[in-house]
C-alpha positions, 0 to 999 in steps of 0.5 A: 203316560206311555203305559196309559196310551198303550192301554187306551190303544189296546182298547181302541184296537179291540173295539175296531176289530169287533166293529170290523167283524160286525161290519162284515155282517152287513156285507153279507146281507144278514137282515135278521137272526133266525130263531132256530136250533141252528142259526148258521153254518161255517164251512158246513159246521153248525152254529147252534142257537144255544151257543148264540143265546149263552154267549149273548148273555155273557156279552151283555153282562159286559155291554148291555147293548150287544145284539144277537146278530152281532154275537152270531157274527163274532162267533162266525168271525172267531171260528174262521179266524182261528182256522186261518191262524192255525194255518198261518202260524203253524205250531202256535199254541193258542191254549197257553192261557190254561197251561200258564196256570197249570190246568189241562186245556180240556179241563179248563174248557170243561170249567168254562162250559159249566160256568157259562151254562150256569150263568145262563140257566141258573134257575132251571139248573137249581130247580133240577137239583131240588127235584133230585132225591135229597134235593141236592147233587148227592142224590145222583151219587150211588156210592162213595169210597174214601181212599184208604191208607193202603191205596195212598201208600201203593200210589205215593209210597211212604208218607216221609218219601221225598217229593221231587215234583208234584206230578204222577208218572204213568204207573201212578196214573194207572194205579189211580185209575183203579181207585174209585172215589164215587159212583154216579150215572152222571160220571163217564163210565159210571165212576169218578176215579182218583185219576179223574180228580188228579187230572183236573188239578193245577199244581196247588191241587196236586199238592193237596193230593200228595198231602193225602187230603181226603176231604179235598179228594171228595170236594173235587170229585163232587165239583167234577160231578156238578160239572157233569150234571150241568153238561148232562142237563144241557145235553138233555135239553139242547142236544149233545151237538149244541153243547159241543158247539158252545164248548168249541165257541168258548174255546175259540173266543179264548184262542182269538184272545190269545192270538190278539195278545200274541200281536200285543192287542188286549194284553198286559203292556209288559207281557212278552209278544213274539210278533211285536218283538219281531216287528219292532226289530224291523222298524227303520230309523226313518220311521222312528224319527217320523213317529217322534215328530208326530207324537213328540208330546209322548216323549215329554219329560222333566228337564231341570228342577230347582229344589231345597231339602231339610234333613233331620234325625227323626220322623217326629221332627220331620213331620213338625217341619212339614206342618210349619212349612205348609203353614207358610213358614219360609222353607230356607229359614227352616232348613237353616234352623233345623237341617243337619245336612252340610248345606243347611247354611245355604237353606238346603239349596240343592241347586239345579238338578238336570235329568241326565246321567246318574242321579243320587237318591235325593235328586231322583226323589226331588224329580218326583215332587210337584213344584211348590208343594212341601213333600211328606217326610221320606226315610232315607235308604241307609245301610243297617249300621248307618243312622237313620234320617228323614228328608223333606223336599220343596221344588221351587221351579221345574222346566219340562223338555223332551227326550232326545230324538236319537235316545235309546228310550225314544228308539225303544218306545217308538219302535214298539208303538210302530210295531203295534200299529203294524201288528193291528193291521196284520191281524185285521187283514188276517181277520178280513181274509179269513172271514171272506174265505169262509163259506157261511150259510145263514139259515131261515126260521125253523131250519134244523140242518 
């Protein structure tokens, strides 16, 4: 219940933040979005038509109702918010997403840029490839050079050398920069080196390089070349400034997501949030009690149950008993007839089980069953030297209650919920102030400055 509430709250928070950003659009009096190479300037920095077009297509893949005006305002809002966050949270790393999976942030940005352009312009990109010699990207490769055994040995040492860490040092990187993998006019400086390949890998990719996997080296070099082809195609068609703006806007979108996650918005509910942790520690007891009174249903739990069980020595017997009980035979009578538990004579009566203190494995299992429904067989958790047995359960009564207002569970859950509300308010204030402080010029049709 609690997890689903947080998930719904996160979704509502994201929606409110987006609506707030779009609402600011009306406040500045934007009636329409001009069809031009530059649509707006944020503190003098251009927002290009390419950026809006690509990000609109990406947005409409998730929500077909998204409009160009809304996407433009979101780009502007993101740009102003990132700048404000960098000042407000000095030293904050908003590139953590790429680093978590082991990629250099610049490499992750290149990958995202190429993927976005492919998504928006797949057909003309494919047409361009078909026009190349051989109708493929290979037509842009002027030469290829397999990495020789001598090169590998110079770079990594003997093949049986102990690998302590899958990372190259500065000397190895300098060596790898001299090892050319292929030549192409699309590559920076006309070549792709082994160092270029290495720098685009996470730890799994580096493992392949330490394994001296030649096929992997070539595959990754061609993948890098394909990204260069996409970027070169876009720069030829839209200009390098427009492509750079798109790259920046995609990065800012990621940074805003990281900023929201830092505030516990849109993140995995179990993810660590320094801001939420700090705010939760500041929540006062009176606030917790007020939240408890206003949201008491969130703290509902099973208070007591009455249950019976049947214990048998094998699964087949357990399944047969389940079938008989579900056909209507008396559960207590079946327990007296078949159960091997000490309480068989009482019909397997477990009595009243209260949700307090440390419960046994069987009691916890009973707490999880629906009243009036015969459970499936459960194999008991026994030690390796203990004989196995199976349990069948029937809960006859269940009474719900509430977690005590002064319990640790209430304190923790309520303080987190209150902290999240405060975090949402904090980020909304930052977003509004950042947007209001930014100097935004919306350009008319035909403008290119």
